C-alpha positions as CSV (number, residue, x, y, z in Angstrom):
1,M,-48.6,-41.2,21.8
2,S,-48.6,-39.8,25.3
3,S,-48.8,-36.1,25.7
4,T,-45.4,-36.2,27.5
5,T,-43.9,-38.1,24.5
6,Q,-45.4,-35.7,22.1
7,H,-44.1,-32.7,24.1
8,D,-40.6,-34.3,24.0
9,V,-40.8,-34.8,20.2
10,E,-42.0,-31.2,19.5
11,R,-39.2,-30.0,21.9
12,K,-36.6,-31.9,20.0
13,R,-37.8,-30.6,16.7
14,H,-37.7,-27.1,18.0
15,Q,-34.2,-27.5,19.2
16,E,-33.1,-29.0,15.9
17,F,-34.9,-26.2,14.0
18,T,-33.2,-23.6,16.1
19,K,-29.8,-25.2,15.6
20,L,-30.5,-25.1,11.9
21,L,-31.4,-21.5,12.0
22,L,-28.3,-20.4,14.0
23,S,-25.9,-22.5,12.0
24,F,-24.9,-20.4,8.9
25,R,-23.7,-23.5,7.0
26,D,-26.9,-25.4,7.6
27,Y,-29.1,-22.3,7.0
28,A,-27.4,-21.4,3.8
29,R,-27.7,-25.0,2.4
30,S,-31.3,-25.4,3.4
31,F,-32.9,-22.1,2.7
32,L,-30.9,-19.6,0.6
33,K,-31.1,-19.5,-3.2
34,I,-28.9,-17.9,-5.9
35,K,-29.0,-17.2,-9.5
36,T,-26.5,-19.0,-11.5
37,K,-24.5,-17.6,-14.4
38,A,-27.0,-19.5,-16.6
39,G,-29.9,-17.6,-15.0
40,Q,-31.2,-20.5,-13.0
41,I,-32.4,-20.2,-9.4
42,V,-30.7,-23.0,-7.2
43,P,-29.8,-23.7,-3.6
44,L,-26.6,-21.9,-2.3
45,V,-23.8,-24.6,-2.2
46,F,-20.5,-23.2,-1.2
47,N,-17.6,-23.4,-3.8
48,T,-14.1,-24.0,-2.8
49,V,-13.4,-20.2,-2.5
50,Q,-16.4,-19.7,-0.3
51,T,-15.5,-22.7,1.8
52,Q,-12.1,-21.3,2.4
53,I,-13.6,-17.9,3.4
54,L,-16.1,-19.6,5.8
55,E,-13.3,-21.6,7.4
56,T,-11.4,-18.3,8.1
57,V,-14.5,-16.6,9.5
58,E,-15.3,-19.6,11.8
59,R,-11.7,-19.7,13.0
60,A,-11.8,-16.1,13.9
61,M,-15.1,-16.6,15.8
62,Q,-13.6,-19.5,17.7
63,E,-10.6,-17.4,18.6
64,G,-12.7,-14.5,19.8
65,K,-11.2,-12.1,17.3
66,L,-12.9,-9.1,15.9
67,L,-14.6,-10.1,12.7
68,R,-12.7,-7.8,10.3
69,F,-11.9,-9.3,6.9
70,L,-9.9,-7.7,4.0
71,I,-10.2,-9.7,0.7
72,L,-8.1,-9.3,-2.4
73,K,-9.9,-11.5,-5.0
74,A,-10.0,-12.5,-8.6
75,R,-13.2,-12.0,-10.7
76,Q,-16.3,-14.1,-10.4
77,E,-15.3,-16.2,-7.4
78,G,-18.5,-15.7,-5.4
79,V,-17.1,-13.5,-2.6
80,S,-19.9,-11.1,-2.7
81,T,-22.5,-13.9,-2.9
82,F,-21.0,-15.5,0.2
83,F,-20.9,-12.3,2.4
84,E,-24.3,-11.1,1.3
85,A,-25.6,-14.5,2.4
86,L,-23.7,-14.4,5.7
87,M,-24.9,-10.8,6.5
88,Y,-28.5,-11.8,5.5
89,H,-28.3,-14.8,7.9
90,R,-27.1,-12.6,10.7
91,A,-29.8,-10.0,10.2
92,N,-32.6,-12.6,9.6
93,T,-31.9,-14.5,12.9
94,R,-30.9,-11.7,15.3
95,F,-32.9,-8.9,16.9
96,H,-31.9,-5.3,16.4
97,H,-29.3,-6.2,13.8
98,K,-28.5,-3.7,11.1
99,A,-26.3,-4.3,8.1
100,L,-25.0,-2.0,5.4
101,I,-23.8,-3.1,2.0
102,V,-21.9,-0.5,-0.2
103,G,-21.1,-1.2,-3.9
104,H,-18.6,1.0,-5.9
105,E,-21.2,2.3,-8.3
106,M,-25.0,2.4,-8.8
107,E,-25.3,-0.6,-11.1
108,S,-23.2,-2.8,-8.7
109,S,-25.3,-1.7,-5.8
110,N,-28.5,-2.6,-7.7
111,N,-27.1,-6.1,-8.3
112,L,-26.2,-6.5,-4.6
113,Y,-29.7,-5.4,-3.6
114,E,-31.3,-7.9,-6.0
115,M,-29.1,-10.6,-4.4
116,V,-30.3,-9.8,-1.0
117,K,-34.0,-9.5,-2.2
118,R,-33.7,-13.0,-3.9
119,Y,-32.6,-14.6,-0.6
120,Y,-35.8,-13.2,1.0
121,D,-38.2,-13.9,-1.8
122,N,-37.1,-17.6,-2.1
123,L,-37.3,-18.3,1.6
124,E,-39.8,-21.1,2.7
125,P,-42.8,-19.5,4.6
126,H,-41.9,-21.1,8.0
127,V,-38.6,-19.2,8.0
128,K,-39.7,-16.0,6.4
129,P,-40.2,-13.2,8.9
130,E,-42.7,-10.5,8.0
131,L,-41.3,-7.5,6.2
132,Q,-41.8,-4.0,7.7
133,A,-40.3,-2.4,4.5
134,S,-38.9,-3.3,1.2
135,N,-37.9,-0.1,-0.6
136,E,-35.2,2.4,-1.3
137,K,-32.8,-0.7,-1.4
138,K,-33.6,-1.6,2.1
139,I,-35.1,-4.8,3.6
140,A,-36.5,-4.3,7.2
141,W,-38.1,-6.8,9.5
142,G,-40.4,-5.2,12.0
143,R,-40.6,-7.9,14.7
144,L,-36.9,-8.4,14.6
145,D,-36.2,-4.7,14.3
146,S,-33.4,-5.7,11.9
147,E,-32.5,-4.5,8.4
148,I,-30.2,-4.7,5.4
149,K,-29.5,-1.6,3.5
150,V,-27.7,-1.3,0.2
151,M,-26.0,2.0,-1.0
152,S,-23.4,3.2,-3.5
153,A,-20.0,4.7,-2.8
154,E,-20.8,7.3,-5.5
155,S,-23.1,9.1,-2.9
156,R,-20.2,10.1,-0.6
157,E,-22.2,12.6,1.4
158,N,-24.9,10.1,2.4
159,L,-22.3,7.5,3.4
160,A,-20.8,10.1,6.0
161,R,-24.2,10.4,7.6
162,S,-24.9,6.7,8.0
163,S,-26.2,5.5,11.4
164,T,-24.9,2.8,13.5
165,F,-24.5,-0.7,12.1
166,Q,-23.6,-4.2,13.2
167,D,-22.3,-5.4,9.9
168,L,-20.6,-3.6,6.9
169,H,-19.8,-5.2,3.5
170,L,-17.9,-2.8,1.3
171,T,-17.3,-4.1,-2.2
172,E,-14.7,-3.1,-4.9
173,V,-13.1,-0.5,-2.5
174,A,-10.1,-0.1,-4.8
175,F,-12.5,1.7,-7.3
176,W,-14.2,4.0,-4.8
177,P,-14.0,7.8,-5.5
178,G,-12.6,9.3,-2.4
179,A,-12.1,6.0,-0.7
180,R,-10.1,7.3,2.3
181,A,-12.8,9.8,3.4
182,S,-15.6,7.3,2.8
183,L,-13.9,4.6,4.8
184,G,-13.1,7.0,7.5
185,A,-16.8,7.7,7.9
186,L,-18.1,4.3,7.5
187,L,-15.7,2.5,9.8
188,Q,-16.9,4.7,12.7
189,T,-20.4,3.4,12.4
190,V,-19.5,-0.1,13.8
191,A,-18.6,-0.9,17.4
192,D,-15.6,-3.1,18.2
193,L,-17.4,-6.1,19.5
194,P,-16.3,-9.6,18.6
195,D,-19.0,-11.7,17.0
196,S,-21.7,-9.0,17.5
197,T,-20.2,-6.9,14.7
198,M,-18.5,-7.6,11.4
199,I,-16.8,-5.5,8.6
200,V,-15.8,-6.9,5.3
201,I,-13.8,-4.9,2.8
202,E,-13.2,-6.7,-0.6
203,S,-11.9,-5.7,-4.0
204,T,-10.0,-6.7,-7.1
205,A,-6.8,-4.7,-7.4
206,N,-6.8,-1.2,-9.0
207,G,-3.2,-0.2,-9.0
208,I,-0.8,0.7,-6.3
209,G,-1.1,3.7,-3.9
210,N,-4.8,3.8,-3.4
211,E,-6.6,3.3,-0.1
212,F,-7.3,-0.4,-0.6
213,Y,-3.7,-1.1,-1.5
214,N,-2.4,0.9,1.5
215,L,-5.0,-1.0,3.8
216,W,-3.8,-4.4,2.3
217,Q,-0.2,-3.6,3.0
218,R,-0.8,-2.4,6.6
219,S,-3.0,-5.4,7.2
220,K,-0.4,-7.8,5.9
221,A,2.1,-6.3,8.2
222,G,-0.2,-6.9,11.1
223,L,-0.8,-3.2,11.8
224,T,-4.6,-3.5,11.7
225,D,-7.2,-5.9,13.1
226,F,-8.2,-6.8,9.4
227,I,-7.5,-10.5,8.5
228,P,-6.1,-10.3,4.9
229,I,-7.4,-13.1,2.7
230,F,-6.0,-13.5,-0.8
231,I,-8.0,-15.7,-3.4
232,P,-5.9,-16.6,-6.5
233,W,-7.7,-17.4,-9.7
234,F,-6.9,-21.1,-9.7
235,A,-8.6,-21.6,-6.4
236,L,-11.8,-22.0,-8.4
237,P,-12.1,-25.3,-10.3
238,E,-14.2,-23.9,-13.0
239,Y,-11.1,-22.0,-14.2
240,S,-10.0,-25.0,-16.0
241,L,-10.4,-25.9,-19.7
242,P,-10.3,-29.5,-21.0
243,F,-8.4,-30.1,-24.2
244,A,-10.1,-30.9,-27.5
245,S,-7.8,-33.8,-27.9
246,A,-4.6,-35.5,-26.6
247,A,-2.6,-33.9,-29.3
248,A,-3.7,-30.4,-28.2
249,R,-2.7,-31.2,-24.6
250,T,0.7,-32.4,-25.7
251,A,1.1,-29.3,-28.0
252,L,0.5,-26.9,-25.0
253,E,2.8,-28.8,-22.7
254,S,5.7,-28.6,-25.2
255,S,5.1,-24.8,-25.7
256,L,4.9,-23.7,-22.2
257,L,6.4,-20.2,-21.6
258,P,8.7,-19.3,-18.6
259,D,5.8,-17.7,-16.6
260,E,3.7,-20.8,-17.3
261,L,6.5,-23.1,-16.2
262,H,6.8,-21.0,-13.0
263,L,3.1,-21.2,-12.3
264,R,3.1,-25.0,-12.8
265,S,6.0,-25.7,-10.5
266,T,5.1,-23.1,-7.9
267,Y,1.4,-23.7,-7.5
268,R,1.1,-27.2,-9.0
269,L,-1.3,-26.1,-11.8
270,T,-2.6,-28.6,-14.1
271,L,-2.3,-28.2,-17.9
272,E,-6.1,-27.7,-18.0
273,Q,-5.7,-24.7,-15.7
274,L,-3.0,-23.3,-17.9
275,N,-5.1,-23.9,-21.0
276,W,-7.8,-21.9,-19.5
277,R,-5.4,-19.2,-18.6
278,R,-4.3,-18.9,-22.2
279,W,-7.9,-18.8,-23.3
280,A,-8.8,-16.2,-20.8
281,I,-5.9,-13.9,-21.7
282,E,-7.1,-13.9,-25.4
283,N,-10.9,-14.0,-24.8
284,K,-11.5,-12.1,-21.6
285,C,-8.5,-9.7,-21.4
286,Q,-8.0,-8.7,-25.1
287,G,-4.6,-10.4,-25.2
288,D,-3.3,-8.2,-22.5
289,L,-1.3,-10.2,-19.9
290,N,-1.2,-7.3,-17.4
291,L,-5.0,-7.1,-17.5
292,F,-5.2,-10.8,-16.8
293,H,-2.9,-10.4,-13.9
294,Q,-5.1,-7.7,-12.4
295,E,-8.4,-9.5,-12.9
296,Y,-7.0,-13.1,-12.2
297,P,-3.9,-12.7,-10.1
298,S,-1.8,-15.6,-8.8
299,N,-0.6,-13.7,-5.8
300,D,-1.2,-10.3,-4.2
301,A,2.1,-8.8,-5.5
302,E,1.1,-9.7,-9.1
303,A,-2.3,-8.2,-8.6
304,F,-1.0,-4.7,-7.6
305,V,2.0,-4.8,-9.7
306,A,0.2,-5.5,-12.8
307,S,-2.6,-3.0,-12.4
308,G,-0.5,0.2,-11.9
309,R,1.9,2.0,-14.2
310,P,4.9,1.9,-11.9
311,V,8.1,3.7,-12.8
312,F,10.4,1.3,-10.9
313,D,10.8,-2.4,-11.0
314,V,8.1,-3.2,-8.5
315,R,9.0,-6.8,-8.1
316,A,12.4,-5.8,-6.9
317,C,10.8,-3.1,-4.6
318,E,8.3,-5.6,-3.3
319,L,11.1,-8.0,-2.2
320,E,12.9,-5.2,-0.3
321,Y,9.5,-3.9,1.1
322,Q,8.8,-7.3,2.7
323,Q,12.1,-7.2,4.6
324,R,10.7,-4.8,7.2
325,R,14.1,-3.9,8.7
326,K,14.3,-1.7,11.8
327,P,16.8,1.1,12.5
328,I,19.4,0.6,15.3
329,R,18.6,4.1,16.7
330,T,15.7,6.5,16.3
331,G,15.8,10.0,17.8
332,F,16.9,13.7,17.5
333,L,20.1,15.6,17.0
334,D,20.5,18.8,19.1
335,Y,23.5,21.2,19.4
336,R,25.3,20.6,22.7
337,Q,24.4,22.6,25.6
338,M,27.4,23.7,27.8
339,P,27.3,23.7,31.7
340,D,26.9,27.6,31.7
341,G,23.7,27.2,29.6
342,K,25.2,28.5,26.2
343,I,24.8,26.4,23.1
344,D,27.9,25.1,21.3
345,R,26.9,24.8,17.7
346,D,30.1,23.1,16.7
347,Q,29.0,19.9,18.6
348,V,25.8,17.8,18.5
349,V,24.3,15.3,20.8
350,W,22.0,12.4,19.8
351,T,18.9,11.8,22.0
352,D,17.1,8.5,21.6
353,S,13.3,8.8,21.2
354,P,10.8,6.5,19.4
355,A,9.1,9.8,18.1
356,G,12.4,11.0,16.6
357,Y,12.7,12.3,13.0
358,L,16.1,10.6,12.6
359,K,16.8,7.0,12.0
360,L,20.3,5.5,12.2
361,W,20.4,2.2,10.1
362,E,23.9,0.9,10.9
363,Q,26.8,1.6,13.3
364,L,29.3,4.0,11.5
365,E,32.9,4.3,12.0
366,I,33.8,8.0,11.1
367,L,37.3,8.5,10.5
368,P,39.0,12.0,10.5
369,N,40.5,11.2,7.1
370,D,37.5,10.2,5.2
371,E,37.0,12.1,1.9
372,F,33.9,12.4,-0.4
373,R,32.1,9.8,1.8
374,F,28.6,11.0,2.3
375,A,26.1,12.5,-0.3
376,A,22.7,13.6,1.1
377,G,19.5,14.3,-0.8
378,T,17.0,16.8,0.7
379,D,13.4,17.0,-0.5
380,V,11.7,20.1,1.2
381,A,7.8,19.9,1.7
382,E,5.8,21.7,-0.8
383,G,2.8,22.3,1.5
384,L,0.4,20.2,-0.5
385,A,-3.1,19.1,0.9
386,Q,-1.8,15.6,1.4
387,G,0.5,16.9,4.2
388,D,3.8,16.0,2.5
389,F,6.9,15.7,4.5
390,S,10.4,17.0,4.4
391,V,13.1,14.3,3.9
392,I,16.9,14.0,4.1
393,R,18.6,10.8,3.1
394,V,22.3,10.2,3.7
395,M,24.2,7.9,1.4
396,D,27.4,6.3,2.4
397,R,29.8,5.9,-0.6
398,K,32.5,4.0,1.2
399,T,31.3,0.6,0.0
400,R,31.1,-0.7,-3.5
401,R,27.4,-0.2,-3.6
402,P,26.2,3.1,-2.1
403,R,23.8,2.6,0.9
404,I,21.6,4.7,2.9
405,V,22.7,4.9,6.5
406,L,20.8,7.8,8.1
407,T,17.4,9.3,7.3
408,W,15.4,12.3,8.5
409,H,11.7,12.4,7.9
410,G,9.1,14.9,9.4
411,H,7.4,18.2,9.2
412,I,9.6,21.3,9.8
413,D,9.8,24.9,8.6
414,P,12.2,25.1,5.5
415,D,14.7,27.4,7.3
416,A,14.8,25.0,10.3
417,L,15.5,22.1,7.8
418,A,18.9,23.7,6.9
419,L,19.7,23.5,10.7
420,E,18.9,19.7,10.7
421,Q,21.4,19.4,7.6
422,D,24.0,21.3,9.8
423,K,23.5,18.9,12.6
424,I,23.7,15.8,10.4
425,N,26.9,17.2,8.9
426,K,28.5,17.6,12.2
427,F,27.3,14.2,13.4
428,L,28.9,12.6,10.3
429,G,32.2,14.4,10.8
430,G,31.6,17.4,8.5
431,D,32.0,15.3,5.3
432,V,28.3,15.6,3.9
433,Y,27.6,17.0,0.4
434,F,23.9,18.1,0.2
435,V,21.8,18.1,-2.9
436,T,18.6,20.1,-2.0
437,E,15.6,20.6,-4.2
438,R,15.2,24.3,-4.4
439,N,11.7,24.4,-5.8
440,N,9.1,26.3,-3.8
441,H,10.1,26.4,-0.1
442,G,13.4,24.6,-0.9
443,Y,15.0,27.8,-1.9
444,T,14.8,29.1,1.8
445,T,16.6,25.9,2.9
446,V,19.3,26.3,0.3
447,I,19.9,30.0,1.4
448,R,20.0,29.1,5.0
449,A,22.4,26.2,4.3
450,L,24.7,28.6,2.5
451,E,24.7,30.9,5.6
452,L,25.7,27.7,7.6
453,N,28.7,27.2,5.3
454,L,27.4,23.7,4.3
455,L,28.8,22.1,1.1
456,Q,26.0,22.1,-1.5
457,Y,25.3,21.2,-5.0
458,Y,25.2,23.7,-7.9
459,Q,22.5,23.1,-10.5
460,D,23.5,21.6,-14.0
461,D,21.9,23.0,-17.1
462,F,20.9,20.7,-19.9
463,V,19.8,23.3,-22.5
464,R,22.7,22.4,-24.8
465,G,22.0,18.8,-24.6
466,Y,24.6,17.9,-22.1
467,A,25.2,18.9,-18.4
468,V,26.8,22.4,-18.0
469,G,27.6,23.8,-14.5
470,T,26.0,26.9,-13.2
471,D,26.3,29.3,-10.3
472,K,22.8,28.4,-9.0
473,L,22.7,26.7,-5.7
474,G,20.4,23.7,-5.2
475,F,18.6,21.3,-7.7
476,L,15.7,22.8,-9.7
477,T,13.3,20.0,-10.5
478,S,11.8,20.4,-14.0
479,K,10.4,18.3,-16.8
480,V,14.0,18.1,-18.1
481,T,15.9,17.4,-14.8
482,K,13.5,15.1,-13.0
483,P,13.6,12.3,-15.5
484,V,17.4,12.3,-15.5
485,A,17.5,12.0,-11.7
486,I,14.7,9.4,-11.4
487,N,16.2,7.3,-14.3
488,Q,19.5,7.1,-12.5
489,L,17.8,5.8,-9.5
490,R,15.7,3.4,-11.5
491,E,18.7,1.9,-13.0
492,L,20.3,1.2,-9.6
493,I,17.0,-0.3,-8.3
494,R,16.7,-2.6,-11.3
495,T,20.3,-3.8,-11.1
496,G,20.5,-4.1,-7.2
497,G,23.1,-1.3,-7.2
498,I,21.8,0.5,-4.1
499,L,21.2,-0.7,-0.6
500,D,18.4,1.0,1.3
501,P,17.1,-0.6,4.6
502,E,14.0,1.6,5.0
503,W,10.8,-0.3,4.0
504,E,8.8,3.0,3.7
505,F,11.2,4.1,0.9
506,W,10.4,0.9,-1.1
507,G,6.6,1.4,-0.4
508,E,6.9,4.9,-2.0
509,C,8.9,3.3,-5.0
510,M,5.9,1.0,-5.5
511,T,3.5,3.8,-5.6
512,F,5.6,6.1,-7.8
513,V,3.9,5.8,-11.2
514,Y,3.3,7.6,-14.5
515,N,0.0,9.5,-14.6
516,D,-2.2,10.0,-17.7
517,K,0.1,12.7,-19.0
518,G,3.2,10.6,-18.7
519,Q,4.4,12.5,-15.7
520,M,6.2,10.7,-12.8
521,G,5.0,11.1,-9.2
522,A,3.2,9.5,-6.3
523,Q,0.0,7.8,-7.5
524,G,-3.0,10.1,-7.3
525,K,-1.0,13.0,-5.7
526,S,-2.2,15.7,-8.2
527,E,-5.7,14.4,-8.7
528,D,-7.2,13.7,-5.2
529,P,-6.1,15.6,-2.2
530,G,-7.3,12.8,0.0
531,V,-4.8,10.3,-1.4
532,Q,-2.2,9.5,1.3
533,C,0.5,8.6,-1.2
534,F,4.0,10.2,-1.2
535,D,7.2,10.6,-3.1
536,D,9.3,12.6,-0.7
537,R,11.7,9.8,0.0
538,V,12.0,8.8,-3.6
539,M,12.9,12.3,-4.6
540,A,15.4,12.7,-1.7
541,E,17.0,9.4,-2.7
542,A,17.2,10.4,-6.3
543,L,18.9,13.6,-5.2
544,A,21.4,11.8,-3.0
545,L,22.2,9.7,-6.0
546,V,22.8,12.9,-8.0
547,G,25.4,13.9,-5.3
548,H,26.9,10.5,-5.3
549,L,27.5,10.7,-9.1
550,R,28.9,14.3,-8.9
551,L,31.4,13.6,-6.2
552,P,34.9,12.1,-6.8
553,P,35.2,8.5,-5.5
554,Y,35.5,7.9,-1.8
555,R,39.1,7.9,-0.4
556,S,40.8,7.7,2.9
557,S,43.5,10.4,3.0
558,E,46.8,9.3,4.5
559,V,47.4,12.7,6.2
560,E,44.9,13.3,8.8
561,Q,44.8,17.2,8.8
562,H,42.5,20.0,7.6
563,W,42.4,20.4,4.0
564,Q,40.6,22.6,1.4
565,W,38.7,21.5,-1.7
566,Q,37.6,23.9,-4.2
567,F,34.3,22.8,-5.5
568,A,32.7,24.6,-8.5
569,H,30.3,23.2,-11.0
570,G,31.2,19.7,-10.1
571,K,34.9,20.1,-10.8
572,R,37.8,20.4,-8.4
573,N,40.2,23.4,-8.9
574,G,37.3,25.4,-10.3
575,N,36.7,29.1,-10.2
576,G,36.0,29.2,-6.5
577,N,32.2,29.1,-6.5
578,G,31.1,27.1,-3.5
579,S,34.6,26.8,-2.1
580,K,34.5,25.1,1.2
581,K,37.0,24.3,3.9
582,W,36.2,20.8,5.1
583,K,37.5,19.5,8.5
584,P,36.6,16.6,10.7
585,G,33.5,17.5,12.9
586,M,32.3,16.5,16.3
587,G,29.9,13.4,16.0
């Protein structure tokens, strides 16, 4: 063979070898080894789940997107194995490439490090770059100036001081302590460069309201660059159990429960898959169907719904949440300014603004003879570390089912919130009955509203076992009154008896849960100041419903004139407490 021919052969071999190194599919199949569940060391062959993820990654690369992936998974599907392999390949075939892998606890971090170390230890010599260091859960290649580091989310302070990375793999994020703060620090360590950098966040579900759940919902809504990937349990062929006999197969088919029939028709599951499901519920999940849904979900809603302790019917809330309706107007209400510069507090003007605290959800025809039409719940911010909001929600009682037609949501001083109530009252014709929570700063709002002569709720007392009217303005939320108000709202949500177009309200409903003491509130609100989970809209709506149930039925008076209604303790013609002269206002 001539030297020219020999040179061409060697060049071709070099080109093929280079192509082999740069192709993750070929590299993984040819060089990477994993440990099976049986403890054997075998070549990495992608399963169906890993192949699905790889196709998504390759599609994102072809489209020039940022490589940002958010994965909600079932147990033991090989997601971590896949991404550890991908990041190992990127660090092992690139110069100056640094990757960080973070597990949710020390044991899982050790397992992830062993996986990465196994990839290196089992490489063939001709593709095995010389190590500079292999300690402290870090593998570094001196000539490449690349490295892979493994840490635990338990060491939150160290995470915040991490250096610059090209790749991040963050596992079981739903179980991280202080996830919001840790993610906030870690995500800043990676530049926004397509192909050059990659961030992977993956987890099984751990309830609703935590940072992983919030990120999943925002990403599903297209509000982030993360590509959401859900992996159902039946995507893995091994989650299938053959029958011992034909008779056993026939027996299962004839005994399918409604949820099993739904899975079979919706996802075309085989009887063998349903057989495995029954076996796994009993043998892997202690007979707990909710635990199975968390560990082996069929869809993302099932994963999150099952793993929390929600107060409301979360499936009903999820359907409403997905609607993503938009208000017809967003803006502010201000008192009218007269030509001479004076303020006319009897009239209000709407100013459109995308930053406005007010949202109008439908066009309203306000008639001068409307009576008992609007009930409004007001939740006043408590000043907690989460930065909670003040909320006003106005319920229109004119139709068979009460519906939310106007909402106010923002940060404001409690005395100024009463002015917002006054503006809303005038905008809606002076026919709004306000139920304001008077706990903490709410008392200031109630007193200021009294000075503005707004129609307000007087507290009921339940000490005798039934509601008794008092002369105390506002709604005092307590361990006795809160369950009553929330349970009334829960019934209407369950039965579809209330119409609310705001998706943020339904999101709060899904994160409104029982804590370990059996108390109801936003998930994690009392335990972790970093949790961005709120219940202000839920409480305001419950209070609006209290007002709705207190008021007489809506009616349209035949005589369009000013009229007086004595309102005391929820009864007309009372003793005069809270008497209020109503008249049509200026909208």
